[in-house]
C-alpha positions as CSV (number, residue, x, y, z in Angstrom):
1,M,56.1,10.2,-50.5
2,T,58.4,12.9,-48.8
3,S,57.2,15.2,-45.9
4,N,57.4,18.4,-47.9
5,Q,54.9,16.4,-50.3
6,L,52.4,15.1,-47.5
7,L,52.6,18.7,-45.9
8,L,51.6,20.6,-49.1
9,E,48.7,17.8,-49.7
10,G,47.3,18.7,-46.3
11,V,47.5,22.5,-46.7
12,E,45.8,21.8,-50.1
13,L,43.5,19.5,-48.3
14,M,42.6,22.0,-45.9
15,F,41.9,25.0,-48.3
16,F,39.6,23.0,-50.0
17,G,37.8,22.0,-47.2
18,L,37.6,25.5,-46.0
19,G,36.5,26.8,-49.5
20,F,33.5,24.0,-49.4
21,V,32.2,25.1,-45.8
22,F,32.8,28.8,-47.2
23,L,30.4,28.1,-50.5
24,F,28.1,26.4,-48.1
25,L,27.7,28.9,-45.7
26,I,27.1,31.4,-48.7
27,M,24.5,29.6,-50.4
28,L,22.7,29.1,-46.8
29,V,22.7,32.9,-46.5
30,G,21.4,33.1,-49.9
31,A,18.9,30.7,-49.3
32,I,17.3,32.2,-46.1
33,R,17.3,35.7,-47.9
34,V,14.9,34.3,-50.7
35,M,13.1,32.4,-48.3
36,S,12.3,35.7,-46.4
37,R,12.0,37.9,-49.6
38,L,9.4,35.0,-50.8
39,I,7.1,35.1,-47.3
40,E,7.3,38.9,-47.4
41,L,5.5,38.4,-50.8
42,F,2.9,35.8,-50.2
43,A,2.0,36.1,-46.6
44,P,-0.8,38.3,-45.7
45,H,0.5,41.3,-43.4
46,T,-1.0,41.0,-40.1
47,P,-0.9,44.1,-37.6
48,V,0.9,43.6,-34.5
49,P,-1.7,44.1,-31.9
50,A,-1.1,46.6,-29.1
51,A,-0.3,45.4,-25.7
52,A,-3.3,44.2,-24.0
53,Q,-2.5,46.0,-20.6
54,S,0.1,48.2,-19.5
55,F,1.4,47.4,-16.2
56,T,1.2,50.0,-13.7
57,K,2.4,49.5,-9.9
58,S,-1.0,49.6,-8.8
59,A,-1.6,46.5,-11.0
60,I,0.9,44.4,-9.0
61,Q,-0.1,42.6,-6.3
62,Q,1.7,42.6,-2.8
63,P,2.4,39.1,-1.3
64,D,0.8,38.3,1.9
65,A,2.3,38.5,5.3
66,D,2.5,34.5,5.1
67,V,4.3,34.3,1.7
68,L,6.8,37.1,2.5
69,A,7.6,35.5,6.0
70,A,8.3,31.6,4.1
71,I,10.5,33.8,1.8
72,Q,12.5,35.4,4.6
73,S,12.9,31.9,6.5
74,A,14.0,30.3,3.0
75,I,16.6,33.0,2.7
76,N,17.8,32.5,6.3
77,Q,18.2,29.3,5.9
78,H,20.4,29.9,3.0
79,R,22.6,32.1,4.2
80,A,23.1,29.9,7.4
81,R,23.9,26.8,5.4
82,R,26.3,29.1,3.0
83,G,28.3,30.3,5.8
């Protein structure tokens, strides 16, 4: 075989592979859409519950002084190691 024939066979094989992958992906998207529609048809519709609580600033607890001191100490040690 000449190099031109080998090159043409390589290009042909490449297009065959790309076409196969493209066809597979199209079939996969179609299957996912069909499954989604089947789920919408047969699955019972459950309402989405509202948020259990709304978080406000008053609901957020402030850490103790000891915890704040430990955090500050850890930050200082980290910065001292980094230089």
